[in-house]
N, C-alpha and C positions, 0 to 999 in steps of 0.2 A: 330211468329215463335216459334215452340217448339224445345227445346234442351233436348235430352234424359239424363237420369242419367248417363248413362255409359259413354256419350261423354264428361259430364261434369267430371266425375271421371278420365277419361283418360287425359283429358287437365290438371287437378289439378297435376296428377302424373308427367306429362311431365315438367309442370313449376317447380313442387319440386326438379326433377332431375336436371334442368337446374339450378335451384339456388344453389344446393348443387355442382354441379360442378365449379360454379363461385368462391364458398366458399373455395373450396379445391384446387385451383389453386397451382402447384407444385411449391414449393419454396418460398411460402408465407403461413402465419398461421394466425388465429385470436389472437388478444390481447385484454384481457379484463381486466383492472387493474386500480387501482387508483394510480399507482406511475408514475411519470413525471420524465424525463431524459434529461439532455443536456450535451454536451461534447465539449471541444475544446482543440487542442493544439498548442504550439508556441514555435518557435526556440529561445533558451536563450543563445546562443554560443555567448561570447564576440566579437566585431567587430574586435578587433585587438589583436590576441593572440603571436604574435612573441615577443620572448623573455619574456613570462609571466611565473610567477613561478605557478604550480599547487599545490593544497594542497592535504593531505593525506600522501602519501609518496612524499615530496617535491622535484620537478626537475623543471628545465626550458624547455620550450616546444617550439616548431617552427612550426606553421600551426596547423590544424585541421583535424584528421581522418575522424570523423563523428561526427554531431551536438549534442549538449546538447540541451534537449527539456522539457518542463513542460506539463502537464497535468491539467484540470480541469473538474471534472465531477461534475454537479448541481444536486440535487435529491430533489423532493417534494412530499408527501403523501396527499396533498392537504390541510394539515393544518400545518405540519412541514418542513421546508427547512433544508437542509444540502448540504455541498460540501466536496469534497476529492480532494486535489492538489498533484500531484507527480512530484518531481524535479529530474534530472540527476546530483545531486549535491552531495558532502559528507556529508552535515548535514542540517538539519533544523534549521538554527541559531534563537535564541531567538529574536534577533531584526528583523530578516527578517520574521519570524512568526507573530509579532506582527504588523508589517507594512502590510504584505500580507493581514492578516484578516481584517484590518481596511479598506483596499481598496477594498477587495472583498465584505464586508458587503455594502461598500458605493455603488457599483456598482449593487448589487443583492438584498440586503435588506436581505441576509442569516444573522442570528445572528453568531458573531464571535467565540461564544462558540461551534457552530455546524460545524466549519470548521475545518477539519483535514489537517494539512500540513506534508507531508512526503517525506524524500529524500531516494535516492537508496543507499547513501553512497558510490558513485563513487569517486574514488582515482586520477582521472584524469581530475579535473575541477578546477575553481577558487574558491578562498575564498571570502566571502562574506563581503562587507563594505558598509554601507547605504548611505555613502556620495560619493562613488565611482560613475563613469558613469555607470558600469555595474550592481551595486547596485540599482541605481534609475531607470534603463531600466527594470531590472527584476520585480520590484513591478508594474511598468507600464504595462508591459506585461501580469503579473498575473491578474491584474484588467482587461483589454481588454479581455482575454481569458475567464474569469469569466463572463463578460457581454454577450460575444458571445455564451456561453454555456446556460445561463440563457434565452436568446432570442430564442434559437433553442430548446427548452424543447417539449418533445412529450411523448405521453404514451407507456410504456415499461413493459414488464415482464423480469423476471431475472433467468437465467440458471446457474446451479452450476455444476462442475465437477473437478476431481483431475487427477493428471498425476505424472511422477517422472522425475528427472535429474540425472545424474551421474558425473558432474564434481565438487561438493563440497565435502570437507573433513575435519574432525576436524583437529586442528592444535596444538592441546595440548596432551602430553603424560607424565604420572607419572612415574618417575623412581628415585627408591630410596627415596621414600617419597616428591619428589619434581617435579613440572611440567617444562618441557623443551619444548622448541619449536620443533615439529617434526609432519611431516603428519602422522595422526593416523588414518588408515582405521577402527580401532575397537572402536575409539572414538565416542561419542554421535553425532548424525547427524540427519538432517531432508531433505529428498531427494524429498519430497513431492512438488508438485506445485498445488496451489488452484486457479482455474479460475471462475471469474463471468463474465456472458455476458449479456449485456443489449440490449433487442430485440423490436423493433417496429413492426416486423412482416411483413414488406413489402418486406423482401428478406431473405435469410439465411446469410447475412452479417449482423454482429452485429453492433448496434449503439456505443457501446464503449465496452472495454474489461479491466478488472481488473485482473491482473496476480500477484500471490504473491508466491515468492521462498526465499530460505536461503541460501546466500552466500556473502561473501565480494567482491565487484566489485573492485579486486586489481590486475586484470590480468596483466595490463601494468606497474606495479610499479616496481621498483628496488627490488632485493633479492639477486641473486646469481650473484657475479660480476665476475664469471668465466664464464658465459653462453653468446654466441653470439645468434643473432645478437645486443641484447640491455643490455649489462650488466650495464647500468645507468639508465633503464628504457625507457618505449617507448618514443620518442621524440614528440609526437603530442598529443593535447587535444582530449579527446575520453568520449563517455558515457558508456564505458566498456560493459560486457556482457548484462546488462539490455537495454541498448539503441541499441544492436546488436539484441536482441529477439524482442523489441517492433518492431523494422524496418522489421524483417522477418514477424511477423504476419501480418502486415499491408500490406505488399507485397502479401501476400497469398490471400488477400481479396482485390486485385486491388487498394490498397490506400484508400479504402471507409470504415474504420474504423478506429478509435482512440484507440491504445493501452496504457496502463498505468501500471506502475511496483511498487509493494509495497514490501518492504524488512522485511522480518520476523526477528527472533532472531538469527542473524548471527554473535553474538561477537567473537565466538571461532571458525567459520567456512570459509574455504578460498578455493579458487581454487586448484585443485590437480595438481600442478605443481612442480615434484621433482627437488631439487637442493641442494644448501647449503646456508640457508635450503630450499630455493625454487627460482625458476627464473622468470623473466620476460617472458611474452606471446608474441608469434608471431602472424601472421595473421592465420595460421592455428590453433592455440589455440583459439582465439577469434570465430573464426567460428564455432569451435566445440561447445563451450558453448553456444552462440547465437542460433546456430541452434538446440542444444539439448532443450534448454529452449522452443526456438520459436515452435518447433514441437510438445514437450509435451503440450503447449499451444492450438495450433491449434488442435490436436488431441482432448483436452477437450472440445474445442469449437465445433467440429463436432459431438461429443457424445451428448452433452447436447441439440442438437435441433433436434435430432430424434424424432418421433411422441411419443414414450414411455416416454421420458425424458419431452416432452413440456405437456403431461397430468398429469405430477406431480408438475408443477409450480404452485405456490399460484395465486390467483387473487387479493388479498389483501395484502399489504405491509406497514406496519406501519414503521414509522421512529421515533427512540427515540435516544436521544442525552444525554450524561452525562459526566462531567470532574470536575477534582479536581486538586488543586495544594497542594502537600504534602510538609512537611518539612522532609527530610531524613538526617539519621546520616552520616556525613562525616569525613575525616581524619583530614580536618581542620576547623571544624565547619559544622552547618547546611547547606543543600543543598535542593533548591527548585526544583521540579519535577512536571510537569503537566503530569497527566494520563487521558486518556479518553476512552469513550465507545460509539460506534456508532451502532445501531441495524437497518438494512434494511430488513423488514421482517424476515424470519429466519436466517439472516446472521449477525454475530456479529463481530465487529471489536473492538479491545482491544488495546491501543497505549501506548509505552513507549518512552520518550525523549532522547534516547541514544542506545548504543549498548548491548542489552540484550544477555547473553550466552544462547546457544541453549536450555538448560534445562529449561529456564522459559516458552518457549512455551509449551513444554510437559505438565508442571505442572499447566498451565492456562488452557490447553486444558481439562485435567484430571478433573479439578474443574467444568468446564462448564458441562461436561458429554454431555447428549443428550438433554439439554436445549434450545441449539441454536447450529448453524454451525460455530464455532469459527475461526477467521483470526487474528492472533496474529502480530502486526506490531510494528518494532522498528525504531528508527531515525525520530520521529514524534513529532512536536509540541515542539521542543527545542533541545539542542545539549549537553546532560549532560556528555557524554563520556561512558566508560566501565560500564556496570551494571553486575558484577560478582554475581555468587551463593555464599552462605555461604560457601559452602564446597571448592570453589575454593580458598577462601583465606588460607584454612588450608596447601594447598600444594603450593600455591604462583603461579609465572608464570607472565606473561606479563599483562594478562586482570586485575586480581585483584591488582596487583602490582601499576598500572599505574590509577587504579579507584579513583575517587574522594570518593567514598562511604566506608563505612565499612561494614562487614558481617551482620549486625542487619538490614540494609535496605532492603534485600531480603523479609522477612517476611511482612515488613510494604507495599512493593510493591505489592506482591501477595494478602494481604488482601484488600488493596484499590481497586485493580483491580476487586477482586470478589465483592465487594460492589457494584462497578459502573456497573458490569455486572447484579446484582441483580436489580438495579435501570431500567435498559433499557430493560431487559428480561421481567419483569414485572409480575414474577409468584410467588412473595412473597407479603404479605399483604400491607408493607409500600408503594409499588410501584403503587399499582392500587386501593387502598382503596379511597372511595369517601367521606369519613368522612370530614367535614369542617376542623377539626384539621390537618389531614394528608395533605389536599391540600394545606393549608395555610403554612405547614412546608415545603413543596416541593416547593412552589414559594419563600419561603424565601431562602432557600437552594441554588435554581437556581439564584436569584440575587446575592448572597454572591460569589457565583462560578465565575458569570461573571465579577464582581467588583475586584476580586482576580486575575483573568486572565489578565484583562486589566491593572491592577496595575503593575502585576509582583511580587506581594507580595506573601510570603509562609505562610502556616499555622504554627501557632505558639504553 
């Protein structure tokens, strides 16, 4: 039987159109990438909170308003693995970070130096004691979540977008040469929300969401003794606005995604709750903040999956991690601090172990320029306390006065983070050279950093 050329051509066109139609199914998109990701979240609320004292602004609580949670995002580029852990806690305590990294490394084989442990800085949760029931359970749950995330890894691409929030405000004002406690709308502030979404392309629901914003989670703490209904602080445990925002995002996606929160340089940024000097929030306030941030995140997520944005996504994501433990000048001697950098394709996370004032973020972003998309994270891999700028010490105020550091620490921190950025961005000779001496030097430095972090010793 003879088949004409026209018939063959027509059949080919039909098959081609059919194939394209299947590939272009609305709500799905092709994912071609070397990056693997897995995520898991777990409830870390203590079993019995009745009469417990929460940390931050200390107070006794009775019951739970909303759960505290932890998230673990596991990543691999085929040769390098990394993990990001987020917690609805006030800090990433040194001992907790060490124990969590060891457990996660054992469960997933991810090197401990490639694990970022970051806290939201929530002022309505418990303190950490490694020997307590809650402390032991927390480490167990983080290990279990990490294993679950690693077991569920799949191929993803990463979308990025930004939006804004309106509830944060600077809490310092300089009057007659000294800083006073004041809600200062003219003070430096960072109202941007940075959002990463990790997609497997099977639907418009992201596998995982990383949101980054800048504001103290202290909506529910005491402040103004004259304001009802909570002059002594909110009487229940809560994850504050980061928890409310995560729940809002997950609700918008039918509980089929995992939202995680990264805190920025929020040392001098707090909720805009006027009072004397400020008041404790109520339900209307926390819904305002949670939905403001949550809506900004959802808007960003929706924009970053449009076809124009999808075309801009890379197909190759190299993971590069670097960290160092520096010895900073302190008021009572040297202070050890771990600084780290994690690059995921074009996205660069730089971390500090405490409460950096908002100007740190601006200065680091200016130094990075267009070499990467920077996300500056505070409250990670340690719990140093306030990291004030050198200028802040000239006028005093709460942050520099209570800081363990001296003004000279700022230059060291910025310089060290800049060098870490150089190493992971890889656009300077020393970071990408294949010369045997350079390779050997990098290997020796990596071994030294891992040994130093594991031992807890600082540079001398």
